[in-house]
C-alpha positions as CSV (number, residue, x, y, z in Angstrom):
1,M,170.1,63.9,54.2
2,I,166.4,64.2,53.0
3,V,166.3,60.8,55.1
4,L,167.2,62.9,58.3
5,I,165.0,65.9,57.2
6,L,162.1,63.8,56.9
7,L,162.5,62.5,60.1
8,L,163.3,65.5,61.8
9,G,160.1,67.1,60.6
10,M,158.3,63.9,62.2
11,F,159.1,65.0,65.7
12,G,156.0,67.0,66.4
13,P,154.0,64.6,65.3
14,I,155.4,61.9,67.0
15,S,155.8,63.3,70.4
16,T,152.2,64.7,70.2
17,D,150.0,62.4,68.4
18,M,150.9,59.0,69.1
19,Y,149.1,59.0,72.4
20,L,146.4,60.9,71.5
21,S,144.2,57.4,71.6
22,A,145.3,56.9,75.1
23,L,144.4,60.2,76.6
24,P,140.7,59.3,79.0
25,T,143.0,56.0,80.0
26,M,146.0,58.5,81.4
27,V,143.4,60.5,83.1
28,M,142.5,57.9,85.4
29,E,146.0,56.3,85.5
30,L,147.6,59.2,86.4
31,N,144.5,60.3,88.7
32,T,143.8,63.8,86.8
33,N,141.3,65.5,84.7
34,E,141.4,66.6,80.8
35,S,142.6,70.3,81.3
36,T,145.9,69.3,83.1
37,L,146.6,66.2,81.3
38,N,146.2,68.5,78.0
39,I,149.1,70.9,79.6
40,T,151.3,67.8,78.5
41,M,150.6,68.4,75.2
42,Y,150.4,72.5,74.9
43,G,153.3,73.0,77.5
44,F,155.3,70.9,74.9
45,I,154.1,72.7,72.0
46,L,154.8,75.8,73.8
47,G,158.1,75.3,74.9
48,M,159.1,73.8,71.8
49,A,157.9,77.1,69.9
50,L,159.9,79.2,72.6
51,C,163.0,76.9,71.9
52,I,162.6,77.2,68.1
53,L,162.9,80.8,68.2
54,L,165.6,81.2,70.7
55,L,167.6,78.9,69.7
56,G,167.4,78.2,65.9
57,P,169.0,81.6,65.3
58,L,172.2,80.4,67.2
59,T,172.2,77.5,64.0
60,D,173.7,80.5,61.8
61,R,176.5,80.9,64.2
62,F,177.7,77.3,65.3
63,G,176.5,75.4,62.2
64,R,173.4,72.6,62.2
65,R,176.0,69.3,63.0
66,V,177.0,70.0,66.6
67,P,173.5,71.6,67.7
68,L,171.7,68.7,66.2
69,I,173.5,66.2,67.9
70,L,173.2,67.8,71.1
71,S,169.7,68.3,70.9
72,M,168.8,64.3,70.4
73,V,170.9,63.6,73.1
74,E,168.5,65.3,75.1
75,Y,165.3,64.8,73.5
76,T,166.5,60.7,73.8
77,A,167.0,61.3,77.5
78,T,163.9,63.2,78.3
79,T,161.5,61.2,76.1
80,L,162.9,57.9,77.7
81,A,162.1,59.7,81.5
82,C,158.7,60.3,80.7
83,A,157.9,56.8,79.9
84,F,158.3,55.7,83.6
85,V,156.3,58.5,85.7
86,E,153.9,58.2,88.0
87,D,152.7,61.7,88.5
88,I,151.2,64.1,86.3
89,H,153.3,67.0,87.2
90,I,156.3,65.4,86.7
91,L,155.1,64.4,83.5
92,I,154.4,67.8,82.6
93,V,158.1,69.1,83.5
94,L,159.8,66.3,81.4
95,R,157.9,67.1,78.5
96,I,158.8,70.5,78.9
97,L,161.9,69.3,78.8
98,Q,161.6,67.2,75.6
99,S,160.6,70.2,73.8
100,I,164.0,71.8,74.2
101,G,165.8,69.2,72.1
102,S,162.6,69.0,69.6
103,G,162.5,72.2,69.0
104,L,166.4,72.8,68.1
105,A,165.5,69.4,66.1
106,I,163.0,70.9,64.4
107,A,164.7,74.4,63.2
108,V,167.9,72.8,61.9
109,S,165.2,70.5,60.1
110,T,164.2,73.3,58.0
111,A,167.5,75.3,57.6
112,L,168.5,72.2,56.1
113,V,166.2,72.4,53.1
114,K,167.7,75.9,52.6
115,D,171.2,74.8,53.1
116,C,171.0,71.7,50.3
117,F,168.3,72.6,48.1
118,N,166.9,75.8,45.9
119,G,164.2,76.8,43.4
120,A,162.1,74.3,42.1
121,T,164.0,71.6,43.8
122,M,163.6,73.1,47.7
123,G,160.1,73.7,46.7
124,R,159.4,69.8,46.1
125,V,161.4,68.7,49.4
126,L,159.1,71.2,51.0
127,T,155.9,69.4,49.8
128,L,157.4,66.3,50.8
129,T,158.2,67.4,54.1
130,A,154.7,68.7,54.8
131,I,153.5,65.3,53.0
132,L,155.6,63.4,56.1
133,G,154.8,65.9,58.2
134,V,151.0,64.7,57.9
135,L,151.7,61.3,57.8
136,G,153.4,61.9,60.8
137,P,149.8,62.6,62.4
138,I,148.5,59.4,60.3
139,L,150.8,57.0,61.6
140,S,151.7,58.1,65.0
141,P,148.2,57.4,66.2
142,V,147.8,54.1,64.4
143,I,151.3,53.1,65.5
144,G,150.0,54.7,68.9
145,A,147.1,52.2,68.9
146,G,149.2,49.3,68.4
147,L,151.6,50.2,70.9
148,I,149.0,50.8,73.7
149,T,147.2,47.6,72.9
150,L,150.1,45.4,73.2
151,W,152.1,47.5,75.9
152,G,150.0,50.4,77.6
153,W,150.9,54.1,76.6
154,R,154.3,54.3,78.1
155,S,155.4,52.7,75.3
156,T,154.6,55.6,73.4
157,F,157.5,57.4,74.5
158,I,159.7,55.0,73.7
159,A,159.0,55.2,70.6
160,P,160.1,58.4,69.8
161,A,163.1,58.0,71.7
162,M,164.5,54.9,69.2
163,V,163.8,57.8,66.2
164,S,165.6,60.0,68.1
165,L,168.7,57.6,68.6
166,L,168.3,56.7,64.6
167,C,168.8,60.7,64.0
168,L,171.3,60.9,66.1
169,A,173.4,57.9,65.0
170,I,173.2,60.0,61.1
171,S,174.1,63.2,62.6
172,F,177.4,61.6,63.4
173,F,178.5,61.1,60.2
174,M,176.7,63.9,58.2
175,P,178.9,66.6,57.0
176,E,178.6,70.3,58.1
177,T,176.0,71.9,55.6
178,L,176.7,75.6,56.4
179,P,179.7,76.6,55.0
180,H,182.2,78.5,57.2
181,N,182.3,81.6,55.3
182,Q,178.6,81.4,55.5
183,K,178.3,81.5,59.3
184,S,177.3,84.7,61.3
185,E,180.2,86.5,63.1
186,G,178.3,88.2,65.4
187,S,177.7,87.4,69.3
188,V,174.7,85.7,70.6
189,P,172.8,89.2,71.7
190,A,173.1,90.6,68.1
191,L,172.3,87.1,66.5
192,L,168.8,87.5,68.6
193,R,168.6,91.3,67.5
194,N,168.6,90.2,64.5
195,M,165.6,87.9,65.1
196,G,164.1,91.1,66.4
197,R,164.5,92.8,63.2
198,L,163.2,89.7,61.2
199,C,159.8,90.3,63.7
200,M,159.6,93.7,63.0
201,D,159.7,93.9,59.0
202,R,156.3,94.2,58.9
203,G,155.5,92.8,55.7
204,L,157.3,89.3,56.9
205,F,155.5,89.7,59.7
206,L,152.2,89.9,58.2
207,N,152.8,87.1,55.5
208,V,154.4,84.7,58.3
209,M,151.3,85.3,60.6
210,A,148.7,84.5,57.5
211,I,150.7,81.2,56.5
212,C,150.4,79.7,60.2
213,I,146.8,81.2,61.5
214,P,144.9,78.2,60.4
215,T,147.4,76.1,62.4
216,M,145.1,77.2,65.5
217,A,142.4,74.9,63.9
218,F,144.3,72.3,63.6
219,M,146.2,71.7,66.7
220,A,143.2,72.7,68.4
221,Y,141.5,69.9,66.6
222,L,144.1,67.2,67.9
223,S,143.7,68.3,71.3
224,I,140.1,67.3,71.7
225,S,139.4,65.5,68.6
226,S,139.5,62.1,71.0
227,Y,136.7,63.5,73.3
228,I,134.7,64.3,70.5
229,Y,135.1,61.0,68.8
230,V,135.3,58.8,71.9
231,D,133.3,60.6,74.1
232,M,130.7,62.4,72.9
233,F,130.2,60.1,69.4
234,G,131.0,56.7,71.1
235,L,133.4,55.3,69.0
236,T,136.3,52.9,69.3
237,P,139.5,54.3,70.1
238,N,141.0,51.9,67.0
239,T,138.0,53.6,64.7
240,Y,138.9,57.0,66.1
241,T,142.6,56.3,64.8
242,A,140.9,55.3,61.6
243,V,139.0,58.1,61.0
244,L,141.6,60.4,61.7
245,A,143.8,58.8,59.1
246,I,141.3,59.1,56.4
247,T,140.9,63.1,57.3
248,L,144.3,63.7,56.7
249,V,144.9,61.6,53.9
250,I,141.9,63.3,52.1
251,S,144.1,66.5,53.0
252,V,147.1,65.4,51.4
253,M,145.2,64.6,48.7
254,V,143.8,68.4,48.4
255,M,147.2,69.4,48.9
256,M,148.9,67.5,46.1
257,A,146.1,68.6,43.8
258,L,146.6,72.1,44.6
259,E,150.2,71.6,44.2
260,R,149.5,70.4,40.3
261,I,147.6,73.7,39.7
262,R,149.7,75.9,41.3
263,S,150.8,77.6,37.9
264,M,146.7,78.6,37.1
265,G,145.6,81.7,38.5
266,S,147.3,84.3,41.0
267,K,148.4,83.1,44.5
268,N,145.9,86.0,45.5
269,R,143.1,83.7,44.1
270,R,144.3,80.7,46.3
271,L,144.4,82.7,49.5
272,G,141.3,83.3,48.7
273,L,140.4,79.5,48.5
274,Y,141.7,79.1,51.7
275,L,139.6,81.3,53.4
276,M,136.8,80.3,51.2
277,M,137.1,76.8,52.6
278,G,137.8,77.9,55.9
279,I,134.5,80.0,56.5
280,V,133.0,76.6,55.0
281,S,134.3,75.0,57.7
282,A,133.3,76.9,60.3
283,A,129.6,77.1,59.2
284,L,129.2,73.7,58.6
285,M,131.0,72.9,62.3
286,L,128.5,75.5,64.2
287,T,125.1,74.3,62.3
288,V,125.4,70.6,61.7
289,G,128.6,69.1,63.3
290,H,126.9,68.2,66.6
291,E,124.8,65.8,64.4
292,N,126.9,63.2,64.5
293,W,130.3,61.9,64.0
294,F,130.3,62.1,59.9
295,T,129.1,65.7,59.7
296,F,131.8,66.8,62.5
297,F,134.2,64.7,60.3
298,I,132.8,66.6,56.9
299,A,133.4,69.8,58.3
300,Y,136.8,69.5,59.7
301,L,137.8,68.3,56.6
302,F,137.4,71.8,54.8
303,I,140.4,73.3,57.4
304,C,141.9,70.6,57.4
305,S,143.0,70.5,54.1
306,V,143.7,74.5,53.9
307,C,146.1,73.7,57.1
308,M,147.8,71.0,54.9
309,S,148.3,72.8,51.8
310,I,149.0,76.3,52.7
311,R,152.3,75.3,54.9
312,P,155.1,74.2,52.5
313,W,153.8,77.0,49.8
314,G,154.1,79.5,52.4
315,F,157.4,78.4,53.4
316,E,158.9,78.2,50.3
317,I,157.8,81.7,49.7
318,V,158.9,83.3,52.5
319,L,162.6,80.9,52.6
320,S,162.8,82.1,49.1
321,S,162.3,85.9,50.0
322,R,165.5,86.5,51.4
323,E,169.6,85.6,51.1
324,G,170.7,84.7,54.3
325,D,169.7,84.4,58.1
326,S,168.6,80.9,57.2
327,G,168.4,79.8,60.5
328,A,166.9,82.7,62.0
329,L,163.9,82.5,58.9
330,S,163.4,78.8,59.8
331,S,163.3,79.4,63.5
332,L,160.7,82.0,63.0
333,L,158.5,79.9,60.9
334,N,158.1,77.4,62.8
335,F,158.4,79.0,66.2
336,M,154.8,81.0,64.9
337,F,154.0,77.8,63.4
338,F,154.0,76.1,67.0
339,M,153.2,79.3,68.9
340,V,149.8,79.2,67.2
341,G,148.9,75.8,67.5
342,C,149.6,76.1,71.1
343,I,147.0,78.7,70.9
344,G,144.4,76.5,69.5
345,M,145.1,73.7,71.8
346,L,144.7,75.9,74.9
347,S,141.6,77.7,73.6
348,S,140.2,74.3,72.9
349,T,139.9,73.4,76.6
350,L,138.8,76.6,78.3
351,P,135.8,76.6,80.2
352,I,134.0,79.3,77.8
353,W,132.6,76.7,75.3
354,P,129.1,74.7,76.1
355,D,130.8,71.6,74.3
356,H,134.2,70.6,72.1
357,I,132.6,71.0,69.1
358,T,131.0,74.5,69.5
359,A,134.8,75.1,70.8
360,M,136.5,73.8,67.4
361,G,133.8,75.3,65.2
362,S,134.4,78.9,67.1
363,I,138.4,78.4,66.6
364,I,138.1,78.1,62.8
365,L,136.2,81.2,62.4
366,I,138.4,83.1,64.5
367,S,141.8,81.6,62.6
368,M,139.5,82.8,59.3
369,L,139.1,85.9,60.3
370,L,142.7,86.5,61.3
371,F,143.6,85.1,58.5
372,G,141.7,87.4,56.3
373,L,142.8,90.3,58.1
374,F,146.6,89.8,57.7
375,W,146.0,89.2,54.3
376,I,144.4,92.3,54.0
377,L,147.0,94.0,56.0
378,M,149.8,92.4,54.2
379,P,151.6,95.0,52.0
380,R,151.2,94.4,48.4
381,H,155.1,93.8,47.8
382,H,155.2,90.8,50.4
383,T,151.8,89.8,49.1
384,P,152.5,86.5,47.3
385,K,152.0,87.1,43.4
């Protein structure tokens, strides 16, 4: 079960990061521009977020196994179709369709964690999924660069399709993890109304937003980092991939260090540490980030470490705060995670910025100001103690 959960948790990275180093090449080959090509990324993220929110609660009614099988079939078909397109507009449509299967799969993966584990074990599994979620952005560009060198960018869509086929095979043999007596008995509209009630819970909503808002900076980075390192600083695609991998490895090390000292001090202090690291990142980015690729790299390390560390810690807090509604809670968490990320990706490519590095620094600053605001507004009984 853990293998399946880990593979499903990587669907976001392998669907968005594997072809990052090929973006400049795809611009020329598909006869398009950066902004239009980026729609294939944030269009996918937006579609996936909406599908997580709308389809995830259905798994509380119909179970996990059948929706997972259907999602893998849909994802495999649309991903393979992406590998053979010649027109950018068709690719955009296929990527949005691809997001349906990916969104449902991710919602199921988080619900499986709540179904199968609890207490400290659930925390460890969430940390492991976060690490694998980081390895996805590390390994996906590396594997993607190799595939692109050998067979071109189209192979970066065939590879995720093979992963989904593996998940499909595993899901055929997995048992249903949601007991029959725990399935929601209401109609589909009632399930969606229940999701609405969760969203209207002010404390829960602010808690979720504080956890997810740093993702704005992380996804903005994935959207424009190749243009910064390759086009602005002149790094080769392979060197860019290596820098990306080093960035994420260091961030994982920071996350693991924070997990080891999680019992030291209040978790409010940990929130304060995240805020301070984000502000430092924004300040460095806007003041010295333009100097060379290394100063940009150092500036981004701080916010990347925040993004990697806050997700498993925050998800555990929210999932442990309520009994039942596993599908709805996991859907809300993942929806906000990807929706905020989509906003970051879209914001980074707006024509209002003088350059990509200024855009990156500004988005980090905005996300940290919002993070602080949500923390201040959070009712005390919802603030992590």
